[in-house]
Backbone as a chain_set.jsonl record, in Angstrom:
{"seq": "MDNSMIAELYLSFAAIFHRPSPDVADHLEEFIDLWSEVIPEIGDSVQKLTTFCRQFPAGEQRLNALWEHYIPLFETGAVEASPYASVYCGEEGLVLGKEAFNVQQFYANCGYCMGEKSGELPDHLAVELEFCALLARNGQLDSLMEFQKKHLTPFLKSILRRIKHSNRPLYSEVAAILEVKQFNSQKEGDFVGKKVFHDY", "coords": {"N": [[19.238, 9.685, 4.369], [17.67, 8.228, 1.607], [16.412, 9.446, -1.059], [13.979, 7.69, -2.033], [13.253, 7.157, 0.72], [12.474, 9.27, 1.835], [10.63, 9.873, 0.268], [8.92, 7.62, 0.917], [8.871, 8.211, 3.765], [7.766, 10.82, 3.746], [4.684, 10.624, 2.246], [3.236, 8.452, 3.812], [2.511, 10.599, 6.032], [1.336, 12.034, 4.496], [-0.773, 10.554, 3.512], [-2.3, 9.887, 6.257], [-3.219, 12.429, 7.17], [-4.678, 12.527, 4.873], [-8.665, 12.022, 4.144], [-9.793, 9.587, 6.37], [-9.386, 6.401, 5.062], [-10.093, 3.33, 4.335], [-7.636, 2.01, 2.831], [-6.124, 3.401, 4.176], [-5.789, 3.166, 6.701], [-6.139, 0.238, 7.586], [-3.798, -0.138, 7.466], [-1.864, 0.782, 9.155], [0.001, -0.021, 10.918], [2.053, -0.169, 9.485], [2.657, 1.849, 9.016], [3.548, 3.001, 10.908], [5.686, 1.137, 11.981], [7.448, 1.745, 9.969], [8.312, 4.469, 10.658], [9.272, 4.338, 13.526], [11.222, 2.945, 12.196], [12.613, 4.696, 11.311], [13.283, 7.414, 12.174], [14.327, 9.052, 14.791], [13.932, 8.715, 18.789], [11.12, 8.181, 19.214], [10.129, 6.942, 20.854], [7.803, 7.358, 22.752], [5.569, 7.826, 21.366], [5.29, 5.672, 19.401], [4.622, 4.15, 20.807], [1.895, 4.425, 21.914], [0.447, 4.636, 19.742], [0.391, 1.611, 18.963], [-0.894, 0.525, 20.575], [-3.224, 1.969, 20.033], [-4.084, 0.797, 17.906], [-4.234, -2.019, 18.918], [-6.457, -1.681, 20.464], [-8.107, -0.736, 18.272], [-9.231, -3.188, 16.161], [-7.595, -3.555, 12.357], [-9.921, -2.717, 9.916], [-13.556, -1.996, 10.393], [-13.943, -0.61, 12.807], [-11.713, 0.467, 13.32], [-11.933, 2.518, 11.213], [-13.717, 3.759, 11.983], [-13.018, 4.754, 14.353], [-11.002, 6.255, 13.321], [-12.51, 8.613, 12.002], [-14.115, 9.248, 13.661], [-12.841, 10.874, 15.032], [-11.248, 12.473, 13.18], [-13.054, 13.888, 12.125], [-14.228, 16.261, 14.077], [-11.753, 17.466, 14.084], [-10.565, 18.487, 12.042], [-13.04, 19.346, 10.189], [-15.509, 19.95, 10.99], [-17.767, 21.836, 13.237], [-16.332, 23.267, 15.781], [-14.046, 23.639, 14.4], [-10.988, 22.035, 15.21], [-8.316, 22.252, 14.11], [-7.462, 23.312, 11.937], [-6.768, 22.329, 8.596], [-5.866, 24.15, 6.443], [-3.473, 25.933, 5.241], [-3.266, 28.077, 4.481], [-5.375, 29.754, 6.729], [-3.603, 29.866, 8.151], [-1.381, 31.124, 7.639], [-2.47, 33.759, 6.465], [-3.553, 37.663, 6.867], [-6.186, 37.69, 7.329], [-6.953, 35.039, 8.02], [-8.735, 32.638, 6.767], [-9.697, 30.396, 4.98], [-8.836, 29.136, 1.79], [-7.082, 31.348, 1.227], [-4.559, 33.677, 0.634], [-2.112, 32.081, 0.741], [-2.584, 29.685, -0.17], [-3.094, 29.989, -3.31], [-0.476, 30.711, -3.728], [1.298, 28.572, -3.197], [0.477, 26.718, -5.086], [0.584, 28.334, -7.103], [3.646, 27.323, -7.14], [3.538, 24.693, -7.026], [3.293, 24.518, -9.985], [5.251, 26.056, -10.814], [7.08, 24.134, -10.285], [6.576, 21.504, -12.128], [4.011, 20.478, -12.024], [0.589, 20.068, -11.277], [-2.476, 20.231, -9.474], [-4.805, 17.332, -10.061], [-8.145, 17.643, -11.454], [-9.521, 15.844, -9.793], [-9.039, 15.985, -7.352], [-10.587, 16.641, -5.18], [-9.197, 18.395, -3.089], [-8.101, 21.586, -1.982], [-5.753, 23.599, -2.77], [-3.525, 24.203, -0.625], [-4.054, 22.291, 1.339], [-3.052, 20.136, 4.712], [-2.404, 17.624, 4.206], [-1.958, 17.848, 1.308], [0.126, 19.202, 0.477], [1.973, 17.794, 1.602], [2.4, 15.356, 0.176], [3.241, 16.381, -1.941], [5.44, 17.044, -1.198], [6.677, 14.32, -1.103], [6.605, 13.84, -3.529], [8.357, 15.635, -4.881], [10.617, 14.756, -3.388], [10.645, 11.725, -3.624], [10.948, 12.681, -7.656], [13.717, 13.476, -7.005], [14.118, 16.398, -7.183], [15.504, 17.852, -5.49], [16.557, 20.497, -4.818], [13.781, 22.241, -4.693], [12.485, 21.048, -2.983], [13.668, 21.709, -0.71], [13.305, 24.263, -0.78], [10.429, 24.837, -1.292], [9.853, 23.598, 1.581], [11.201, 25.576, 2.951], [9.796, 27.955, 2.532], [7.114, 27.373, 2.62], [5.943, 25.103, 3.393], [7.317, 24.417, 6.553], [6.885, 27.16, 7.648], [3.651, 26.668, 8.275], [3.923, 24.493, 9.29], [4.431, 24.632, 11.849], [2.585, 25.945, 12.505], [0.163, 24.622, 12.676], [0.871, 21.601, 13.86], [1.227, 21.827, 16.306], [-1.182, 22.814, 17.241], [-2.965, 20.196, 16.812], [-0.858, 18.302, 17.844], [-2.267, 19.257, 20.68], [-4.638, 18.51, 20.667], [-5.296, 16.133, 21.732], [-5.987, 14.073, 20.145], [-6.722, 10.713, 20.04], [-4.33, 8.698, 18.186], [-4.146, 11.387, 15.869], [-3.186, 12.966, 17.543], [-0.102, 11.798, 18.614], [0.591, 11.253, 15.958], [0.92, 13.903, 14.527], [3.419, 14.671, 16.505], [5.143, 13.218, 15.748], [5.985, 13.503, 13.174], [7.137, 16.166, 13.713], [9.292, 15.863, 15.103], [10.251, 14.362, 13.092], [10.349, 16.812, 10.761], [11.85, 18.251, 12.006], [14.031, 17.738, 12.472], [15.214, 16.67, 9.836], [15.743, 19.057, 9.046], [17.727, 20.159, 10.535], [19.835, 18.572, 9.446], [20.268, 19.334, 7.305], [19.352, 18.721, 5.366], [2.54, 2.863, -0.762], [0.415, 4.291, 0.584], [-1.298, 6.208, -0.557], [-3.117, 9.108, -1.704], [-3.552, 10.006, -5.221], [-2.833, 12.813, -5.891], [-1.499, 14.927, -7.619], [-0.287, 15.674, -10.852], [1.763, 15.275, -13.749], [2.916, 18.012, -15.944]], "CA": [[18.414, 9.033, 3.822], [18.305, 8.463, 0.333], [15.127, 10.438, -2.379], [12.807, 7.099, -1.988], [13.055, 6.954, 1.738], [12.258, 10.274, 2.646], [9.443, 10.46, -0.078], [7.898, 7.491, 1.598], [7.842, 8.851, 4.579], [6.428, 12.24, 3.087], [3.759, 10.0, 2.041], [2.92, 8.207, 4.785], [2.189, 11.442, 6.613], [0.155, 12.653, 3.724], [-1.98, 9.445, 4.043], [-2.815, 9.902, 7.504], [-3.694, 13.675, 7.607], [-6.253, 13.003, 3.895], [-9.281, 11.84, 5.663], [-9.555, 8.268, 6.575], [-9.609, 5.642, 4.54], [-10.027, 1.829, 4.586], [-6.828, 0.993, 2.889], [-5.244, 4.155, 5.544], [-6.759, 2.589, 8.018], [-5.613, -0.937, 7.344], [-1.889, 0.039, 6.976], [-1.183, 1.613, 10.01], [0.738, -0.989, 12.032], [3.286, -0.187, 8.51], [3.662, 2.806, 8.745], [4.655, 2.883, 12.864], [6.942, 0.239, 11.517], [8.239, 2.534, 9.019], [8.682, 5.923, 11.489], [10.256, 3.523, 14.27], [12.577, 2.737, 11.597], [13.62, 5.563, 10.721], [12.598, 8.781, 13.056], [14.561, 8.786, 16.658], [13.257, 9.729, 19.667], [9.43, 8.828, 19.084], [9.47, 5.993, 21.588], [6.435, 7.37, 23.635], [4.297, 8.215, 20.289], [4.943, 5.108, 19.115], [3.712, 3.043, 22.345], [0.267, 4.856, 22.092], [-0.032, 4.352, 18.268], [0.359, 0.712, 19.048], [-1.692, 0.381, 21.649], [-4.605, 2.186, 19.673], [-4.003, -0.192, 17.158], [-4.604, -3.097, 19.177], [-7.148, -1.25, 20.771], [-9.311, -0.324, 17.5], [-8.086, -3.432, 15.226], [-8.107, -3.089, 11.198], [-11.024, -3.182, 9.466], [-14.995, -1.1, 10.196], [-13.981, -0.472, 13.818], [-10.717, 0.995, 13.572], [-11.897, 3.547, 10.542], [-15.227, 4.635, 12.811], [-12.361, 5.776, 15.306], [-10.273, 7.618, 12.676], [-13.39, 9.182, 11.424], [-14.908, 10.218, 15.129], [-11.572, 11.811, 15.383], [-10.677, 13.325, 11.793], [-14.155, 15.082, 11.586], [-13.571, 17.615, 14.649], [-10.683, 17.859, 14.217], [-10.586, 18.998, 10.438], [-13.851, 19.255, 9.47], [-16.784, 20.622, 11.205], [-17.92, 22.316, 14.041], [-15.293, 24.15, 16.361], [-12.608, 23.016, 13.982], [-9.704, 22.809, 16.384], [-6.675, 22.717, 13.844], [-7.454, 24.079, 10.188], [-6.342, 21.835, 7.952], [-5.324, 24.601, 5.607], [-2.522, 27.101, 4.899], [-3.891, 29.97, 4.617], [-5.706, 29.799, 7.824], [-2.543, 30.311, 9.598], [-0.079, 32.24, 6.801], [-3.11, 35.265, 6.265], [-3.985, 38.265, 8.412], [-7.413, 37.122, 7.44], [-7.256, 33.605, 8.598], [-9.55, 32.149, 6.018], [-9.861, 29.595, 3.652], [-8.606, 29.398, 0.07], [-6.517, 32.453, 1.024], [-3.27, 34.08, -0.393], [-1.143, 31.091, 0.703], [-3.216, 28.684, -1.887], [-2.441, 30.407, -4.622], [1.167, 30.681, -3.904], [1.449, 26.881, -3.182], [-0.713, 26.257, -6.703], [2.001, 28.588, -7.995], [5.062, 26.472, -6.539], [3.484, 23.386, -7.812], [2.846, 24.966, -11.207], [6.723, 25.909, -11.076], [8.036, 22.543, -10.786], [6.355, 21.192, -13.455], [3.04, 20.05, -11.311], [-0.494, 20.45, -10.965], [-3.249, 18.938, -9.022], [-5.768, 17.066, -10.704], [-9.498, 18.181, -10.991], [-10.864, 14.724, -9.198], [-8.342, 15.102, -6.02], [-11.424, 16.862, -4.267], [-8.718, 19.211, -2.163], [-7.364, 22.678, -1.931], [-4.423, 23.028, -2.72], [-3.019, 24.299, 1.03], [-4.615, 21.227, 2.525], [-1.88, 19.782, 5.254], [-2.156, 16.109, 3.249], [-1.433, 17.834, -0.475], [1.609, 20.025, 0.69], [2.964, 16.557, 2.322], [2.293, 14.222, -0.609], [3.731, 17.404, -3.097], [6.913, 17.05, -0.674], [7.42, 13.223, -1.632], [6.73, 13.948, -5.568], [9.79, 16.383, -5.796], [11.663, 13.847, -3.271], [11.011, 10.779, -5.112], [11.755, 12.393, -8.723], [15.337, 13.971, -6.878], [14.068, 17.824, -7.143], [15.659, 17.844, -3.835], [16.225, 22.328, -4.257], [13.003, 22.581, -4.995], [12.036, 20.349, -2.099], [14.124, 22.187, 0.352], [12.601, 25.773, -0.693], [9.242, 24.86, -0.711], [9.95, 23.736, 2.945], [11.839, 26.785, 3.765], [8.854, 29.344, 2.024], [5.675, 27.422, 2.84], [5.079, 23.92, 4.518], [7.955, 24.312, 7.902], [5.679, 28.135, 8.623], [2.692, 25.648, 8.292], [3.659, 23.005, 10.452], [4.746, 25.395, 13.453], [0.983, 26.318, 13.833], [-0.676, 23.278, 13.006], [1.071, 20.223, 14.083], [0.877, 22.32, 17.599], [-2.434, 22.469, 17.326], [-3.059, 18.622, 16.375], [-0.614, 17.531, 19.47], [-2.466, 19.636, 21.749], [-5.617, 18.743, 20.748], [-5.257, 15.196, 22.713], [-6.795, 13.342, 19.743], [-5.827, 9.689, 19.67], [-3.924, 9.288, 16.643], [-3.512, 12.015, 15.176], [-2.002, 13.708, 17.885], [0.841, 11.15, 18.242], [1.339, 11.304, 14.343], [1.577, 15.054, 14.801], [4.384, 15.054, 17.47], [6.39, 12.172, 14.967], [6.331, 14.95, 12.27], [7.599, 17.955, 14.232], [10.464, 15.064, 15.017], [11.147, 13.773, 11.496], [10.339, 17.523, 9.96], [12.778, 19.539, 12.562], [15.511, 16.594, 12.429], [15.881, 16.885, 8.819], [15.816, 20.269, 9.028], [18.867, 20.606, 11.136], [20.868, 17.732, 9.135], [20.115, 19.831, 5.639], [18.584, 18.011, 4.21], [2.222, 3.109, 0.187], [-0.627, 4.775, 0.664], [-1.456, 7.921, -0.536], [-4.144, 9.509, -3.116], [-2.811, 10.609, -6.102], [-3.101, 14.68, -5.752], [-0.678, 15.56, -8.5], [0.134, 14.833, -12.404], [2.92, 16.297, -14.66], [2.011, 18.452, -16.776]], "C": [[18.202, 9.117, 2.326], [16.339, 9.003, 0.215], [14.104, 9.327, -1.772], [12.664, 7.219, -0.257], [12.031, 8.08, 2.112], [10.549, 10.721, 1.684], [8.462, 9.133, 0.611], [7.152, 7.781, 2.596], [6.933, 9.954, 4.675], [4.849, 11.573, 2.769], [2.946, 9.11, 2.735], [2.181, 9.404, 5.866], [0.747, 11.784, 5.955], [-1.111, 11.612, 3.597], [-2.765, 9.593, 5.588], [-3.476, 11.263, 7.524], [-4.617, 13.822, 5.955], [-7.037, 12.427, 5.096], [-9.643, 10.551, 5.646], [-10.239, 7.56, 5.354], [-9.702, 4.208, 4.89], [-8.259, 1.325, 4.515], [-5.732, 2.128, 4.155], [-5.462, 3.017, 6.635], [-5.794, 0.792, 8.499], [-3.901, -1.157, 7.098], [-1.595, 1.095, 7.915], [-0.071, 1.458, 10.986], [2.176, -0.922, 10.741], [3.46, 0.66, 8.681], [4.182, 3.319, 10.572], [5.548, 1.995, 12.538], [7.987, 1.097, 11.175], [9.053, 4.231, 10.181], [9.458, 4.998, 12.535], [11.623, 3.29, 13.928], [13.991, 3.522, 11.436], [13.963, 6.952, 11.318], [13.455, 8.72, 14.772], [14.243, 9.086, 17.584], [11.564, 9.414, 19.58], [9.22, 7.512, 19.859], [7.791, 6.169, 21.901], [5.221, 7.371, 22.618], [3.953, 6.751, 19.302], [4.353, 3.67, 20.109], [2.471, 3.074, 21.976], [-0.305, 4.882, 20.747], [-0.293, 2.729, 18.197], [-0.863, -0.012, 19.476], [-3.258, 1.047, 21.058], [-4.691, 1.58, 18.783], [-4.759, -1.691, 17.627], [-6.284, -2.884, 19.804], [-8.567, -1.347, 19.765], [-8.566, -1.639, 16.141], [-9.026, -2.838, 13.905], [-9.435, -3.452, 11.152], [-11.991, -2.051, 9.736], [-13.999, -0.057, 11.475], [-12.671, 0.911, 14.395], [-11.156, 2.556, 12.489], [-13.089, 4.139, 11.005], [-14.244, 5.379, 13.778], [-11.395, 6.685, 14.719], [-11.58, 8.543, 12.497], [-13.91, 10.656, 12.28], [-13.76, 11.048, 15.556], [-11.009, 12.84, 14.463], [-11.674, 14.666, 12.042], [-14.058, 16.583, 12.91], [-12.753, 18.349, 15.035], [-9.871, 18.912, 13.35], [-11.333, 20.122, 10.072], [-14.162, 20.442, 9.746], [-16.884, 21.003, 12.685], [-16.97, 23.676, 14.604], [-14.021, 24.03, 15.831], [-11.22, 23.121, 15.112], [-8.12, 22.39, 16.012], [-7.244, 22.836, 12.22], [-6.962, 23.201, 9.013], [-5.68, 22.349, 6.585], [-4.354, 25.959, 5.582], [-2.761, 28.032, 4.975], [-5.114, 30.337, 5.871], [-4.88, 30.398, 8.543], [-1.822, 31.13, 8.752], [-0.904, 33.428, 6.388], [-3.108, 35.745, 7.214], [-5.576, 38.006, 8.636], [-7.883, 36.131, 8.0], [-8.655, 32.647, 7.931], [-9.281, 30.73, 4.588], [-9.591, 30.0, 2.731], [-8.158, 31.182, 0.228], [-5.394, 32.64, 0.263], [-2.38, 32.655, -0.672], [-1.489, 29.823, -0.458], [-2.869, 28.453, -2.772], [-0.937, 30.453, -4.727], [1.239, 29.15, -3.923], [0.905, 26.108, -4.521], [0.673, 26.237, -7.636], [3.313, 27.86, -7.809], [4.559, 25.483, -7.156], [3.698, 23.448, -9.665], [4.393, 25.302, -11.546], [7.516, 25.046, -11.653], [7.254, 21.585, -11.618], [4.734, 20.122, -13.243], [2.071, 20.505, -11.561], [-1.464, 19.41, -10.547], [-4.366, 18.098, -10.278], [-7.093, 17.238, -9.929], [-10.236, 16.848, -9.989], [-9.783, 14.777, -7.682], [-9.531, 16.027, -4.87], [-10.652, 17.99, -2.569], [-8.326, 20.562, -2.717], [-6.063, 22.548, -2.334], [-3.005, 23.459, -1.612], [-3.647, 23.411, 1.842], [-3.126, 20.754, 2.632], [-1.206, 18.462, 3.819], [-1.4, 16.124, 1.849], [-0.03, 18.348, -0.485], [2.812, 18.597, 0.92], [3.296, 15.909, 0.652], [2.889, 15.309, -1.507], [5.68, 17.154, -2.718], [7.535, 15.638, -1.289], [7.353, 12.877, -2.909], [8.193, 14.488, -5.882], [10.398, 15.543, -4.821], [11.623, 12.85, -4.418], [11.481, 11.308, -6.226], [13.45, 13.486, -8.428], [15.082, 15.524, -7.28], [14.434, 18.101, -5.6], [16.192, 19.854, -3.263], [15.282, 22.261, -4.327], [12.01, 22.112, -3.668], [12.349, 21.248, -0.079], [13.563, 23.717, 0.261], [11.424, 26.196, -0.521], [8.987, 24.158, 1.24], [10.15, 24.536, 3.768], [10.37, 27.901, 3.619], [7.632, 28.916, 2.656], [5.359, 26.215, 4.34], [5.722, 23.841, 5.492], [6.796, 25.752, 8.622], [3.961, 27.264, 9.294], [2.942, 24.84, 9.553], [3.929, 23.279, 11.867], [3.548, 25.741, 13.729], [0.796, 25.233, 13.705], [-0.463, 22.093, 13.848], [0.791, 21.016, 16.296], [-0.372, 22.047, 18.249], [-2.965, 21.136, 17.426], [-2.617, 17.888, 17.853], [-1.501, 18.229, 20.657], [-4.645, 19.284, 21.635], [-6.179, 16.825, 21.815], [-6.222, 13.594, 21.764], [-6.481, 11.71, 19.164], [-5.307, 9.565, 17.767], [-3.578, 9.905, 15.766], [-2.49, 12.852, 15.97], [-0.264, 13.583, 17.944], [1.658, 11.69, 16.907], [1.734, 12.852, 13.809], [3.09, 15.038, 15.292], [5.321, 13.76, 16.709], [6.561, 13.039, 13.504], [6.673, 15.632, 12.449], [8.981, 17.435, 15.034], [10.81, 15.152, 13.624], [11.48, 15.102, 11.0], [11.591, 18.364, 10.599], [14.117, 19.042, 12.341], [15.813, 16.913, 10.752], [16.068, 18.04, 8.347], [17.235, 20.601, 9.23], [19.919, 19.562, 10.511], [21.132, 17.951, 7.423], [19.191, 19.516, 4.782], [16.731, 18.795, 3.68], [0.603, 3.522, -0.438], [-0.928, 6.31, 0.656], [-2.422, 8.277, -1.508], [-3.394, 10.843, -3.545], [-2.816, 11.507, -6.555], [-2.262, 15.116, -7.727], [-0.357, 14.894, -10.062], [0.788, 15.837, -13.056], [2.059, 17.052, -15.895], [2.436, 17.64, -18.42]], "O": [[18.591, 10.154, 1.789], [15.422, 8.939, 1.034], [13.29, 9.81, -0.984], [11.478, 7.46, -0.03], [10.932, 7.838, 2.612], [9.654, 11.466, 2.082], [7.299, 9.439, 0.875], [5.935, 7.796, 2.781], [5.878, 10.117, 5.288], [3.882, 12.224, 3.164], [1.826, 8.948, 2.249], [1.229, 8.982, 6.521], [-0.387, 11.829, 6.432], [-2.285, 11.982, 3.599], [-3.95, 9.28, 5.702], [-4.586, 11.159, 8.046], [-5.171, 14.89, 5.692], [-6.708, 12.283, 6.273], [-9.914, 10.273, 4.478], [-11.267, 7.918, 4.78], [-9.255, 3.971, 6.012], [-7.636, 0.691, 5.367], [-4.806, 1.669, 4.823], [-4.805, 2.064, 7.056], [-5.094, 0.474, 9.46], [-3.167, -2.058, 6.693], [-1.135, 2.18, 7.557], [0.565, 2.295, 11.626], [3.211, -1.535, 11.002], [4.671, 0.873, 8.619], [5.16, 3.926, 11.009], [6.588, 2.317, 13.112], [9.065, 1.253, 11.747], [10.19, 4.703, 10.171], [10.639, 4.968, 12.19], [12.666, 3.319, 14.58], [15.215, 3.388, 11.415], [14.945, 7.555, 10.888], [12.875, 8.272, 15.761], [14.107, 10.305, 17.485], [10.778, 10.321, 19.853], [8.183, 6.903, 19.598], [6.854, 5.475, 21.507], [4.092, 6.998, 22.938], [2.915, 6.572, 18.663], [3.836, 2.575, 19.889], [1.849, 2.047, 21.706], [-1.5, 5.141, 20.61], [-1.173, 2.401, 17.401], [-1.572, -0.846, 18.914], [-4.313, 0.675, 21.571], [-5.877, 1.68, 18.471], [-5.579, -2.325, 16.963], [-7.163, -3.732, 19.649], [-9.669, -1.78, 20.102], [-7.679, -1.3, 15.358], [-10.1, -2.237, 13.859], [-10.049, -4.187, 11.926], [-11.524, -0.961, 9.404], [-13.458, 1.002, 11.154], [-12.665, 1.771, 15.277], [-10.751, 3.64, 12.909], [-13.506, 5.103, 10.362], [-14.522, 6.544, 14.063], [-10.962, 7.677, 15.306], [-11.401, 9.526, 13.215], [-14.054, 11.865, 12.098], [-13.877, 11.877, 16.458], [-10.422, 13.856, 14.833], [-11.395, 15.861, 12.13], [-13.842, 17.74, 12.548], [-12.69, 19.318, 15.793], [-9.012, 19.747, 13.637], [-10.965, 21.258, 9.772], [-13.733, 21.523, 9.341], [-16.052, 20.471, 13.419], [-16.893, 24.773, 14.052], [-13.001, 24.229, 16.491], [-10.694, 24.112, 15.619], [-7.148, 22.226, 16.75], [-7.182, 21.783, 11.584], [-6.666, 24.064, 8.186], [-5.132, 21.611, 5.767], [-4.821, 27.009, 6.024], [-2.3, 28.888, 5.73], [-5.716, 31.397, 5.701], [-5.127, 31.251, 9.395], [-1.57, 32.178, 9.348], [-0.208, 34.313, 5.891], [-2.877, 35.206, 8.296], [-6.152, 38.068, 9.722], [-9.017, 36.106, 8.478], [-9.443, 32.061, 8.674], [-8.657, 30.585, 3.537], [-9.9, 31.159, 2.455], [-8.694, 32.085, -0.415], [-5.161, 31.907, -0.698], [-2.037, 32.202, -1.765], [-0.771, 29.277, -1.297], [-2.438, 27.412, -3.268], [-0.319, 30.236, -5.769], [1.213, 28.65, -5.047], [1.051, 24.904, -4.729], [1.362, 25.443, -8.277], [4.073, 28.038, -8.762], [5.248, 25.225, -8.144], [4.162, 22.56, -10.38], [4.814, 24.806, -12.592], [8.21, 24.957, -12.666], [7.83, 20.503, -11.507], [4.385, 19.261, -14.05], [2.2, 21.559, -12.185], [-1.503, 18.234, -10.91], [-4.487, 18.607, -11.392], [-7.354, 17.14, -8.73], [-11.378, 16.956, -9.543], [-9.714, 13.773, -6.972], [-9.211, 16.01, -3.681], [-11.209, 18.238, -1.499], [-8.225, 20.657, -3.94], [-5.376, 21.531, -2.248], [-1.832, 23.12, -1.769], [-3.814, 23.689, 3.029], [-2.255, 20.744, 1.762], [-0.266, 18.403, 3.027], [-0.688, 15.276, 1.312], [0.829, 17.998, -1.294], [3.981, 18.461, 0.556], [4.387, 16.059, 0.101], [3.253, 14.516, -2.375], [6.676, 17.109, -3.439], [8.624, 15.642, -1.863], [7.871, 11.882, -3.415], [8.983, 14.07, -6.728], [11.365, 15.208, -5.505], [12.136, 12.874, -5.536], [12.582, 10.805, -6.455], [14.107, 14.041, -9.309], [16.09, 15.976, -7.823], [13.659, 18.508, -4.734], [16.221, 20.37, -2.146], [15.294, 21.858, -3.164], [10.969, 22.707, -3.389], [11.749, 21.325, 0.993], [13.404, 24.32, 1.323], [11.058, 27.24, 0.019], [7.971, 24.366, 1.902], [9.706, 24.588, 4.915], [9.999, 28.557, 4.592], [6.969, 29.772, 3.243], [4.911, 26.303, 5.483], [5.105, 23.007, 6.155], [6.11, 25.627, 9.637], [3.42, 27.333, 10.397], [2.234, 24.657, 10.544], [3.76, 22.522, 12.823], [3.191, 25.898, 14.897], [1.222, 24.525, 14.617], [-1.385, 21.583, 14.485], [0.192, 20.453, 17.212], [-0.655, 21.411, 19.264], [-3.584, 21.022, 18.484], [-3.306, 17.268, 18.663], [-1.393, 17.628, 21.727], [-5.561, 19.729, 22.328], [-7.254, 16.605, 22.372], [-6.784, 12.612, 22.251], [-6.066, 11.516, 18.021], [-5.696, 10.051, 16.706], [-2.86, 9.471, 14.866], [-1.429, 13.319, 15.556], [0.591, 14.415, 17.639], [2.748, 12.246, 16.769], [2.581, 13.073, 12.944], [3.957, 15.386, 14.49], [6.314, 13.425, 17.356], [7.646, 12.934, 12.932], [6.833, 16.357, 11.467], [9.727, 18.266, 15.552], [11.591, 15.969, 13.137], [12.661, 15.196, 10.669], [12.28, 19.073, 9.865], [15.114, 19.718, 12.085], [16.873, 17.509, 10.561], [16.559, 18.158, 7.224], [17.911, 21.185, 8.383], [21.015, 19.636, 11.066], [21.758, 17.28, 6.603], [18.532, 19.948, 3.835], [16.078, 18.277, 2.774], [-0.046, 3.199, -1.432], [-0.838, 7.216, 1.485], [-2.482, 7.391, -2.361], [-2.951, 11.871, -3.033], [-2.807, 11.478, -7.785], [-2.84, 15.541, -8.727], [-0.225, 13.685, -10.255], [0.504, 17.034, -12.995], [1.022, 16.777, -16.498], [1.748, 17.865, -19.416]]}, "num_chains": 1, "name": "protein.A"}
């Protein structure tokens, strides 16, 4: 798989795990096509996602359906799957813990910093996925592998299980697809995104 395709995959997952937007809601079918084309063994998830898209046509109806599940899953109340790595990687289990600082330092060491207007913490799931896309796009594959090993993979092992077991339409299936993608790419050795990073 070439670098641009790897970047596109990471961007598609980042787009889903950012807060819902009309852009993302209206491009779900394109994401599903991309995933089914390049990730094996995801037929069941693709079928469920396609059903979701038929049930909630693009536009306001679909966007509202995404919000309905995104908020309890990631943001308010008894949050089902906190989207911040610090919650899983530190003993304290707190947002903005040591892991947030560690990933921000990794971004800086690779020559990137988050824009002030990004509106997210550095260890948010979507931000880490977008960073992987950036590294792939710019051919920084050694850094990508190091980031996955040290930061992204341990985070995904914790959060994807929670998202999958939430039974939230769309999100649980996308988590299952990302799990297949991530752990297949490790065995091999190996768009709509919110622009979070900029070069120094």
